[in-house]
C-alpha positions in Angstrom: 24.9 -36.0 -72.6 23.6 -38.0 -69.7 22.0 -41.4 -70.1 18.3 -41.1 -70.6 18.4 -37.4 -71.4 17.0 -36.5 -74.8 19.0 -34.3 -77.1 16.2 -31.7 -77.2 16.6 -31.2 -73.4 20.2 -30.1 -73.7 20.6 -26.5 -72.6 23.1 -25.9 -75.4 23.6 -27.2 -78.8 27.0 -26.8 -80.3 27.9 -24.1 -77.9 24.8 -21.9 -78.6 22.4 -21.4 -75.6 18.8 -22.3 -76.3 17.5 -20.7 -73.2 16.9 -17.1 -74.7 15.0 -18.6 -77.5 12.9 -20.6 -75.0 12.1 -17.5 -73.0 11.1 -15.6 -76.2 8.8 -18.4 -77.1 7.2 -18.4 -73.7 6.7 -14.7 -73.8 5.1 -15.0 -77.3 2.4 -17.3 -75.9 2.1 -15.6 -72.5 -1.2 -14.1 -71.5 0.3 -10.6 -71.3 0.8 -10.6 -75.0 -3.0 -10.8 -75.3 -3.0 -7.3 -73.8 -0.5 -6.2 -76.6 -2.9 -7.7 -79.3 -5.9 -6.0 -77.8 -3.8 -2.7 -77.5 -3.0 -2.8 -81.2 -6.5 -3.7 -82.2 -7.9 -0.9 -80.1 -5.8 1.7 -81.8 -6.6 0.2 -85.4 -10.3 0.4 -84.5 -9.8 4.1 -83.4 -8.3 5.0 -86.8 -11.3 3.3 -88.5 -13.8 5.2 -86.5 -11.9 8.5 -86.9 -11.9 8.2 -90.7 -15.7 7.3 -90.7 -16.8 10.1 -88.4 -14.5 13.0 -89.1 -17.1 14.9 -91.1 -19.4 14.9 -88.1 -17.4 17.6 -86.3 -17.7 21.3 -87.0 -15.1 23.8 -87.9 -13.9 25.5 -84.6 -13.6 29.2 -84.1 -9.8 29.3 -84.5 -9.3 27.2 -87.6 -9.8 29.9 -90.3 -7.2 32.3 -88.7 -4.8 29.6 -87.9 -5.0 28.3 -91.5 -4.3 31.9 -92.7 -1.3 32.1 -90.3 0.1 29.0 -91.9 -0.2 30.5 -95.3 1.6 33.7 -94.1 4.5 31.5 -92.7 4.8 29.8 -96.1 4.8 33.2 -97.9 7.4 34.5 -95.5 9.9 31.7 -96.5 8.9 31.7 -100.2 9.5 35.4 -100.4 13.0 35.1 -99.0 11.9 36.7 -95.6 10.6 39.8 -97.4 6.8 39.4 -96.7 6.6 40.1 -93.0 2.8 40.0 -92.6 3.3 37.0 -90.4 4.5 39.2 -87.6 1.6 41.5 -87.6 -1.3 39.0 -88.0 -3.4 39.4 -84.8 -1.3 37.8 -81.9 -0.6 34.6 -83.8 3.1 35.4 -84.0 3.3 34.2 -80.3 2.6 30.7 -81.5 4.1 28.2 -83.8 2.4 27.2 -87.0 3.7 23.7 -87.4 0.2 22.1 -87.8 -1.1 24.7 -90.1 2.1 24.6 -92.4 1.8 20.7 -92.5 -1.9 20.9 -93.3 -1.4 23.3 -96.1 1.5 21.3 -97.5 -0.6 18.1 -97.5 -3.5 20.0 -99.0 -1.4 20.4 -102.3 -1.1 16.6 -102.4 -4.3 15.2 -101.0 -7.4 16.3 -103.1 -9.9 16.8 -100.3 -11.5 19.8 -98.6 -8.8 21.7 -96.6 -10.7 21.7 -93.4 -11.7 18.1 -93.6 -8.0 17.4 -94.2 -7.2 19.4 -91.1 -9.7 17.4 -89.0 -8.2 14.1 -90.3 -4.7 15.1 -89.6 -5.7 16.4 -86.1 -7.5 13.2 -85.3 -4.5 11.1 -86.4 -2.4 13.2 -84.0 -4.8 12.6 -81.2 -4.7 8.9 -81.8 -0.8 9.1 -81.8 -1.2 10.8 -78.4 -3.3 7.9 -77.2 -0.7 5.5 -78.5 2.1 7.4 -76.8 0.2 7.4 -73.5 -0.3 3.6 -73.8 3.4 3.1 -74.8 4.6 5.0 -71.7 2.4 3.0 -69.4 3.6 -0.2 -71.0 7.2 0.8 -70.6 6.7 1.3 -66.9 4.0 -1.2 -65.9 3.8 -3.8 -68.6 1.3 -4.7 -71.5 -1.8 -4.6 -69.4 -0.9 -1.1 -68.1 -0.5 0.0 -71.7 -3.9 -1.4 -72.7 -5.6 0.3 -69.7 -3.9 3.6 -70.4 -5.1 3.6 -74.1 -8.7 2.8 -72.9 -8.5 5.5 -70.2 -7.5 8.3 -72.6 -10.0 7.2 -75.3 -12.8 7.3 -72.9 -12.0 10.7 -71.7 -14.3 13.1 -73.6 -12.1 16.1 -73.0 -9.5 14.3 -75.3 -11.6 12.3 -77.7 -14.2 15.0 -78.3 -11.5 17.6 -79.1 -9.1 15.5 -81.2 -10.9 16.3 -84.5 -11.1 20.1 -84.5 -8.8 21.4 -81.7 -6.0 21.9 -84.2 -3.6 23.6 -81.8 -4.3 21.9 -78.5 -4.3 18.3 -79.6 -1.2 18.4 -81.9 0.7 20.2 -79.0 -0.5 17.6 -76.5 0.3 14.7 -78.7 3.8 16.0 -79.3 4.2 16.4 -75.6 3.0 12.9 -75.0 5.4 11.4 -77.5 8.3 13.5 -75.9 7.3 12.3 -72.5 7.6 8.6 -73.7 11.1 9.4 -75.1 12.0 11.2 -71.9 11.3 8.1 -69.8 13.4 6.0 -72.1 16.2 8.5 -72.0 16.1 8.8 -68.2 16.7 5.1 -68.0 19.8 5.3 -70.1 21.4 8.2 -68.4 24.2 9.3 -68.4 24.7 7.6 -71.9 21.4 7.8 -73.8 21.1 6.2 -77.2 21.6 8.8 -79.9 18.4 7.7 -81.6 16.4 8.4 -78.5 18.1 11.7 -78.0 17.3 12.7 -81.6 13.7 11.5 -81.4 13.1 13.4 -78.2 14.6 16.5 -79.9 12.2 16.1 -82.8 9.1 15.8 -80.7 10.2 18.7 -78.4 10.7 20.8 -81.5 7.2 19.8 -82.8 5.7 20.8 -79.5 7.6 24.1 -79.6 6.5 24.5 -83.2 2.9 24.8 -81.9 3.2 26.4 -78.4 6.0 27.7 -76.2 4.8 25.5 -73.5 7.0 23.0 -75.1 9.9 24.5 -73.1 8.5 22.5 -70.1 10.1 19.4 -71.7 13.6 20.7 -70.9 12.6 21.5 -67.5 11.5 17.9 -67.3 14.7 16.7 -68.7 16.7 18.6 -66.1 14.5 17.0 -63.4 15.0 13.5 -65.0 18.7 14.0 -64.6 18.3 14.9 -61.1 15.9 12.0 -60.3 18.2 9.5 -61.8 21.4 10.9 -60.3 23.4 8.4 -58.2 22.5 9.9 -54.9 24.3 7.2 -52.9 27.6 8.1 -54.5 29.9 11.1 -53.7 29.0 14.6 -54.9 31.9 14.3 -57.5 30.2 11.3 -59.0 26.9 13.0 -59.0 28.4 16.0 -60.7 30.1 13.9 -63.2 26.8 12.1 -63.9 25.0 15.3 -64.4 27.7 16.8 -66.7 27.8 13.7 -68.8 24.0 13.6 -69.1 23.7 17.2 -70.1 26.5 16.9 -72.7 25.0 13.8 -74.3 21.4 15.2 -74.4 22.4 18.7 -75.8 21.8 17.5 -79.4 18.1 17.2 -78.5 18.0 21.0 -77.7 19.7 21.9 -81.0 17.3 19.7 -83.0 14.3 21.1 -81.1 15.4 24.7 -81.7 15.9 24.1 -85.4 12.4 22.6 -85.9 10.9 25.4 -83.7 12.3 28.3 -85.7 11.2 26.7 -88.9 7.6 26.5 -87.8 7.6 29.7 -85.6 9.5 32.6 -87.5 9.1 35.0 -84.6 11.1 32.7 -82.3 14.0 33.0 -84.9 14.2 36.8 -84.5 15.6 36.7 -81.0 16.9 33.7 -78.9 14.8 34.9 -76.0 11.6 35.2 -77.9 10.3 31.7 -77.1 10.7 32.6 -73.4 9.0 36.0 -74.0 6.1 34.1 -75.7 5.7 31.9 -72.7 5.4 34.7 -70.3 3.1 36.7 -72.6 0.5 34.1 -72.0 0.3 34.9 -68.4 -0.5 38.5 -69.3 -3.3 37.8 -71.7 -6.5 39.7 -70.6 -9.1 39.5 -73.2 -12.8 40.3 -72.5 -13.6 36.7 -72.4 -15.9 35.2 -69.8 -16.0 31.6 -68.4 -18.2 29.6 -66.1 -17.1 27.8 -63.0 -19.5 26.3 -60.4 -22.3 28.5 -61.8 -20.5 31.8 -61.5 -19.3 33.9 -64.4 -15.6 35.0 -64.3 -13.4 37.1 -66.5 -10.5 35.1 -67.8 -8.1 37.0 -65.6 -10.1 36.6 -62.5 -10.8 32.8 -62.4 -10.0 31.1 -59.0 -6.9 29.3 -58.5 -8.8 26.0 -58.4 -10.2 26.7 -62.0 -7.9 24.3 -63.9 -7.7 21.5 -61.2 -11.4 21.8 -60.9 -12.1 21.1 -64.4 -9.7 18.3 -64.5 -11.5 16.6 -61.6 -14.9 17.2 -63.3 -14.1 16.2 -66.8 -11.8 13.1 -66.4 -13.6 9.8 -65.8 -13.6 8.7 -62.1 -11.9 5.3 -62.8 -9.0 7.1 -64.5 -8.6 9.4 -61.5 -8.7 6.5 -59.1 -6.0 4.6 -61.1 -3.7 7.7 -61.4 -4.2 8.2 -57.6 -3.1 4.8 -56.9 0.1 5.2 -59.0 0.9 8.5 -57.3 0.4 6.9 -53.9 2.6 4.0 -54.7 5.5 6.5 -54.9 5.2 6.7 -51.1 5.0 3.0 -50.2 7.4 1.4 -52.7 10.6 0.7 -50.9 13.9 1.3 -52.5 15.5 -1.7 -54.2 15.3 -3.6 -57.4 12.2 -1.7 -58.4 13.7 1.7 -57.7 14.0 2.4 -61.5 10.3 1.9 -61.8 9.8 4.3 -58.9 11.9 6.9 -60.7 9.9 6.5 -63.9 6.7 7.1 -62.0 8.2 10.1 -60.3 9.1 11.6 -63.6 5.7 10.9 -65.2 3.9 12.3 -62.2 5.9 15.5 -62.6 4.7 15.9 -66.2 1.2 15.8 -64.8 1.5 17.9 -61.7 4.1 20.5 -62.5 2.2 22.5 -65.1 -1.0 22.4 -63.0 0.9 23.6 -60.0 2.5 26.4 -61.9 -1.0 27.6 -63.1 -2.3 27.5 -59.5 0.8 29.3 -58.0 1.1 32.0 -60.8 -2.7 32.4 -60.9 -2.6 32.9 -64.7 -5.6 33.6 -66.8 -7.7 30.7 -67.9 -10.9 30.0 -69.9 -12.7 27.4 -72.0 -12.4 24.9 -69.2 -9.2 22.8 -69.3 -8.7 23.2 -73.1 -5.2 24.7 -72.7 -4.2 21.8 -70.4 -5.1 18.9 -72.5 -1.4 18.0 -72.7 -1.6 16.7 -69.0 -4.3 14.1 -70.0 -1.8 11.5 -71.5 0.5 11.4 -68.5 -2.6 11.1 -66.4 -3.9 8.3 -68.5 -0.5 6.5 -68.4 -0.4 6.8 -64.5 -4.0 5.4 -64.5 -2.8 2.5 -66.6 0.0 1.7 -64.2 -2.0 2.2 -61.1 -5.0 0.0 -62.2 -2.7 -2.7 -63.4 -0.8 -2.7 -60.1 -4.2 -3.0 -58.4 -5.2 -6.0 -60.4 -1.8 -7.7 -59.6 -2.3 -7.0 -55.9 -5.8 -8.6 -56.0 -4.5 -11.5 -57.9 -2.2 -12.4 -55.0 -5.3 -12.9 -52.8 -7.9 -14.4 -54.9 -8.5 -15.5 -58.5 -12.2 -14.9 -58.2 -11.7 -11.3 -56.9 -9.4 -10.8 -59.8 -12.1 -11.7 -62.3 -14.5 -9.5 -60.5 -12.1 -6.6 -60.5 -11.3 -7.0 -64.3 -15.1 -7.1 -64.9 -15.7 -3.9 -62.9 -12.9 -2.1 -64.8 -14.2 -3.2 -68.2 -17.7 -2.2 -67.3 -16.5 1.2 -66.1 -14.7 1.9 -69.4 -17.7 0.6 -71.4 -19.9 2.9 -69.4 -17.8 5.9 -70.1 -17.5 4.9 -73.8 -21.2 4.5 -74.2 -21.8 8.0 -72.7 -19.4 9.4 -75.4 -21.3 7.5 -78.0 -24.6 9.0 -76.9 -22.9 12.4 -76.9 -21.5 12.1 -80.4 -20.3 14.4 -81.9 -20.2 16.4 -78.8 -18.0 14.1 -76.8 -16.2 17.2 -75.5 -19.2 18.0 -73.3 -18.8 15.0 -71.0 -18.6 15.5 -67.4 -18.3 13.0 -64.6 -20.6 12.1 -61.8 -18.9 14.6 -59.4 -21.1 17.4 -61.0 -23.9 15.1 -62.1 -22.7 14.6 -65.7 -23.9 16.9 -68.5 -27.2 17.8 -66.9 -25.3 18.9 -63.7 -22.9 21.0 -65.7 -25.6 22.7 -67.7 -25.3 26.5 -67.3 -22.8 25.9 -64.4 -19.6 25.0 -66.4 -18.3 25.7 -69.9 -20.0 23.5 -72.5 -20.2 24.2 -76.3 -17.9 27.2 -76.2 -17.0 26.8 -79.9 -20.6 26.1 -81.0 -19.8 22.7 -82.5 -23.6 22.1 -82.5 -24.1 24.8 -85.1 -24.4 22.4 -88.1 -27.0 20.3 -86.5 -28.9 23.4 -85.4 -28.8 24.6 -89.1 -29.9 21.4 -90.5 -32.9 21.4 -88.1 -33.9 24.9 -89.2 -33.6 23.8 -92.9 -35.7 20.8 -92.2 -38.4 23.1 -90.5 -38.4 25.4 -93.6 -38.8 22.5 -96.0 -41.8 21.3 -94.0 -43.6 24.6 -94.0 -42.8 25.6 -97.5 -44.1 24.1 -100.7 -41.6 22.4 -103.0 -41.9 25.1 -105.6 -41.5 27.9 -103.0 -38.2 26.4 -101.7 -36.7 27.6 -105.0 -38.2 31.1 -104.7 -36.2 34.2 -104.0 -37.3 34.6 -100.4 -34.4 35.3 -98.2 -34.2 34.9 -94.5 -31.6 36.6 -92.3 -30.1 34.4 -89.6 -28.3 35.8 -86.6 -25.8 33.4 -85.2 -24.0 33.4 -81.9 -21.0 31.8 -83.6 -18.5 32.2 -86.5 -19.4 32.7 -90.1 -17.2 30.1 -91.7 -19.0 27.0 -90.1 -22.3 28.5 -90.9 -21.5 29.1 -94.6 -20.2 25.6 -94.9 -23.2 24.0 -93.2 -26.1 25.8 -94.9 -27.7 24.1 -98.0 -30.9 26.1 -98.4 -30.2 29.3 -100.4 -32.9 31.3 -98.5 -30.8 31.2 -95.3 -28.1 33.9 -95.2 -25.8 34.9 -92.5 -27.1 38.0 -90.8 -27.2 40.8 -93.3 -29.7 43.3 -91.7 -28.7 46.7 -90.6 -29.2 45.6 -86.9 -28.5 42.1 -85.5 -32.0 42.0 -83.8 -33.8 42.4 -87.1 -33.0 38.9 -88.3 -35.8 36.5 -88.9 -34.1 33.6 -87.2 -31.6 33.2 -84.4 -29.3 30.2 -83.7 -27.3 30.1 -80.5 -25.7 27.6 -78.1 -26.7 27.7 -74.4 -23.1 28.3 -73.5 -22.8 31.5 -71.4 -26.5 32.0 -72.0 -25.9 33.2 -75.5 -29.4 31.8 -76.4 -30.9 34.7 -74.2 -29.4 37.4 -76.5 -32.4 37.5 -78.8 -36.0 36.6 -78.2 -38.1 34.4 -80.4 -40.1 31.2 -80.6 -38.0 28.1 -80.0 -38.7 25.9 -83.0 -35.8 23.4 -82.7 -33.1 22.5 -80.3 -29.9 20.3 -80.2 -30.1 18.2 -77.1 -28.1 15.3 -75.4 -29.3 13.6 -72.3 -32.3 16.0 -72.3 -30.0 19.0 -72.0 -30.4 21.7 -74.6 -27.0 22.4 -76.2 -28.3 24.9 -78.7 -31.6 26.6 -79.8 -33.1 27.7 -83.1 -35.6 30.6 -82.7 -38.1 31.9 -85.1 -38.3 35.7 -84.9 -40.5 36.5 -87.9 -43.4 37.3 -85.8 -41.3 39.8 -83.7 -39.5 41.6 -86.4 -42.7 41.7 -88.6 -40.8 41.6 -91.7 -42.3 40.1 -94.9 -40.8 36.7 -95.6 -40.2 37.7 -99.2 -37.3 40.0 -99.1 -34.4 40.5 -101.6 -31.0 40.3 -100.0 -28.9 41.1 -103.1 -28.0 44.7 -101.9 -26.9 43.5 -98.5 -26.1 39.9 -98.6 -22.4 40.4 -98.5 -22.4 42.6 -95.4 -21.2 41.6 -92.0 -23.5 41.9 -89.1 -23.4 45.2 -87.2 -25.3 44.1 -84.1 -24.0 42.5 -80.9 -20.8 40.5 -80.7 -22.0 37.3 -82.3 -19.6 34.9 -80.7 -18.3 34.1 -77.2 -15.2 33.0 -79.1 -11.7 32.2 -78.1 -9.4 34.8 -79.7 -6.6 33.1 -81.7 -5.1 30.9 -79.0 
């Protein structure tokens, strides 16, 4: 030790370097870790909010049949493969039932309503998808990028507003988001990825396939990841050796994914090509479903090629689109060199966003319900936004500290504004549109809104409040029965009604009902006339109407429903519903 040098300044002590410990200590107190703390706090807050608001969301159209499908899958295995109703139940055999089987299994353990349990489970998966997007952005762009990505996906109403009751789309998208995170990690380790990462990727790919056959895209992405990370500066023999080694070492992921898939999707086990057949079957779906785009009504098979990209542009907050655009543009101006791995990561992440949208545009497949079937592109979009906006702040910081503070303020205000819009829409966050179409008022009767009639419970409660006000307390308990025609599904109606006088339409004709409840989606509220006595509104836009038709049908309010109360309506098609997809 030199004279005057203190022992604590020695870089080594008894042969052990202290520099790594010093670097770890500096990282522990570095400002970037504030972003990690905020990141974690954000996710914890999301879990808290989800548990306290989960009952605000209605049962969606698909949930009852999906739940039944899960029961049939379990019965199929419990019977030793003898009960084969699972293969003839509507068209659900084309999908996996992983979420439904998991929800039913948990229902035997958790003593709460089965549909509330489904919504809690779906919400937790939605938050897991947000966490995966943040982790992917952090892996590529650092802690601040991860924090921005989490905020970006949370403030997107197309994600947050659907993560409570879209029990097929959100679980699939969350599994895809987690698999994408693992894919980026795997790509960095090629041609010798860690076995744990390979196994985790296989599990998440299997989970995605256990919900939808679109999960096959993950293995397309894996092949592209191998190509992107190939040593292109080496000889073709080296590149071939790299590819062969990469394929060999990632093969276990395919085996794991296949095993999980067939457990959750019995039809896929009947033939090795069935998952591919299921994927192509979706491009041939031609139901009599209509959808709105730019004020024009289309059949699902005739939507314009720009339908899905258009909804993506109109639904995703503008600040998120700007951030993702910056990240995509950076692929063109970043030179090769020490940061080339980061560039490859961004290229792979960009593929997971653009490839499925490009396929939809080129194939011109059917589409409806806005971008619901493409929710799985939102996590990579948010991750790209996190990286792009974080890079923008870094570039501004090189010029001026004051400009950096202003940019951070603008970014925070943008997310707070988007978040406040969702809070004002609650629980209809899924109806959010950005300024490109003028928000919800601009989208009214021009784009798909409440296609699953999530506003039905609120409309029913307003009708009940009206009847309580106009009827004496003792008359409320009378035997008077009112028939209610509903442009929606029966299950959410029955679970929302509290007044015994209100019954799902039981008249011989649909238009004989005393009351009519309908969303403004696809002008369903125009199907029956009546006096508007209540409406569900957000931002001054009517989402649903309640109509009093007693003066029209001229039916006495005192009417016994006992002979007909159990009958289904025989009038018009009561729902512009999405058929089991």
